N, C-alpha and C positions, 0 to 999 in steps of 0.2 A: 524644439518639438519633443514632446514626451512620448517615448517609444515603449513604455511599459505596457505589456499586453494585458495585465490583470489589475490595472489601477482601479481602485474603488471596490474591488471584489473582496468578499469575506469568505475565508476558507477554514475548514477543519481537516486536520491530518491526524489519524490515529497511529499509535505505535511510533510516535515521532521523536522519541528520545535519542535514537541512534540509527545507524544503518540506512536502509532505503527510506524510511519515514523521515529521517533527518534531511536526507538529500532532497526529498520532495518539498519539505517545508521551506528549506533554504531557497529552492528554485522559485516557488510560488511567491515568497516574500521579495525576492530579487526583482520579480516582474510586477511588483506593486500591490500584491494582495496582502490584506491583513490575515495573519495565520494564527489560528488557535491550535496549539499542539496538545494532543491527548496522549497520556502515557500512564502506565501502572506504577512507575517508580519516580522518585523525587528527581532523578537525573533529567527528566523532561524539562524541569525549570532551568537547569543550566543550559540546555540546548536552546530554549527560547531566549534566554538572556544573551547568548552568543549571537543570535540573529538580530535582536534589538540593538546590541552594541554596534552593529554595522549600519544602524540608522533605519532599519526596517521595522515593520509593525508585527510583533509576535507576543503572544500571551500563552502561558502554560496552565493546564488543568490536569491534576492527578485523577485519572479515570480508569476503571477496569471496564473495558467495553463489553465484557460478559454480563455486567450488572446493569440492567436496563434502567434502574432508578438513578444510578450514578451518571449514566449517559444522558438521561433526560434533564437532570439538574444542570450538568455542564453545558448542554446545548441551550437551555434557558438563560444561563448566564451570558453565553455568547450573544444571544439575541438581545438581551437587555443592554449589553454594552455597545453592540454594533448594529442592531436593528434588523439583521438579515443573515442568512447563510446562503452563499452562492455556489460554493464548491465543497464537496465532501470527498476525501480520499480515505477509503477503508483499507488501511495498510496493516494494522495490528494483526499479528499471527505468530503461531508457535509451530515448531517442526521437530518433534521428538523422533529419533530414529530407533526403531525397535521391530523385531520380527513380529508378525501378526499373532503367532501362537504364544508369544511371550508378553504381549502388551496387556497390562492391567486395565480394567474398566475405567478407573479414575483418570488414567492418562488419556485414554480414548475420549472420555467426556470433556477433559480440559481442552483438547483440540477442537472438539465440536463447539464448546462454549465460546471460545475466542474466535476461531476462524470462520465459523458459520453464524452463530448467534450474535457475535460482535458486529458483523457486517449488517445483520438484520436490525439489531438494536439502534445502531447509529443512523442507518438509512431511515428507519421508522421515525426517529426523532426529528429529522430535518425535512422529510418529504412533503409534509403538509404545507410548510412555509414556501417550499419551492413551487408547489402547485399553485398556491395563492399568488405568487409573484410572476408566475408563468416563465420561470427561468431556473435552471439548475444544471450543474455538472457533477455527476457522481462517477468516481473512478475507483474501481475495485482492484486491489493488487492480488492477482491470482498467481499462477505459476505455470511453467511449461510442464511441471510434474503433476500429473493428474489428468488435466484435460487433453494433453497431447502425448506425453511420454510417461513411462513408468520407471520406478526405482525400487529396488529391494529395500526393506526396512522402513518404507514410507507409505504403508497402506493407508493409515488413517489420514496422513497429510494429503495424499493423493485424493482420497475421498472428499476431504474438506474443500480442496481447491476445485474439484469437479463440481461440487455444489455451488461454489462461488460463480463458476462459469454459467451454470444454468440459471442462477439468480440474476446475473447480469443481463442475459438475453430476455428473460421473461419480464423483468422490471422495465427494461428499455421499451418493450412493446406497450406496456401499460401506461407509461407516462410520456410517451412521445407526443401525444396531443397537447401536453402542457409545456412543450418546448424544453423538456428536460432530457439531457443526453446522459446515457448510462453506458460506460465502457469499462473494459478491464485491461490491465497491463499484465503480461505474463513474462516475468523475468526468468532468465536462465541463471548461469553462474555470475553472481555479482559479488564484488569484493566488499564484504561487510565485516564488522567485528564478530558476528556470529559464525561466519564462514571461517575466519581466522582461528577462532577458538577450537574448531574441529581438527586443526592440525595436531595439537597436542593429544587430543583424544585418539587420533589415529597413530600416535607414536612417530610423527614426522616433524622435521623442522619446518618453520614457516616458509622458507625458500623452496624446500622440496615440495611442500603441499601446493603452493601457488604455481610452481612449474608444472606439476603433474596435471592440474586442471587447465592451465593456459595452453599447454602443448596439444591438448585434445580439441581446442576451439579453433575454427577456421581463422578468426582474427588474431589468434595467438596470445590472447589475454582475456582475463575476466572483465566484465563491465564494471563501471563505477556508479556509485549512488548518485552522482551528479548527472550522469547520462539518463538514469531512470527519472530523475527530477526534470530534465529537459523534456522528456516524453510526456510527463504529467502536465507540464505547462501547456504543451500543445493541446492535450485533451481538455484542459481547463479553459482554453482560450476560444475566441470566436473563429479561429482558423479551423476548428473541428466541428462547427455547428451543424454539419450535415452527416456526422458520423455518430451512430448509436448502435448498441447491441453487439459491438465488435471487440475481439480480443487481439491485442497487438503484442507480438513476441519481441523481446529485446534480449538477445542471447549470443550475438556475434556469429550467427549462422550455425549454431551447434546442433540443433535438432534436424536440420535439413540434410545432414550427411549420414552416410552409412558408416557405422563404426567399424573400424578394422579389428579383426580378431587376432 
């Protein structure tokens, strides 16, 4: 008996070269989906090859999600090869940390271009096909930062993720009549290469950095990219067919606690 929950489905995952995007791509492929990995850097090809080497179906496209023409071309190639897109995971994002009064306009605009326009561009490129086939799963990777909690030095990041939350709810309402589910995942602290790079920027060893974050989380650790991938599989599967317009937090209970002073 084949227990793969996404067998026969075709998916696109943006920002899939590493981190959360890689974890989601691996999880979708493990459950039988064909996965098209979109990424800005050539490393996305290595990630796709790693998935293919495990006997899964994965193909890479070098795409800047902020560029609508590049997105449209890549989506057309996916459609030409596989005939449909069933699942879109809008994961690509950037998170520069800088005080509001110090942030240059070009840095602000780069966050808007990738975190907001990128979600818009990719969704716009697949939505007509989903409407036509009367089926689709759109999963936006938002964050607890912005829609739910705040952080210093992350004003533009918070603003962009707040926009993704509003986009998720409004689009879910528009396309529900076409049997398309639109939901968001809101990660807290997830152990990614980007998070680990922050250790040196803060002048800390990796062990010190991980311990500082882990000690503050009720579960006593950061989440893994595979755990976010498992959640994405649920939202991409038939198990979530009556869930739409919802944000699901995955943070080990971090935002529900009152922080000690």
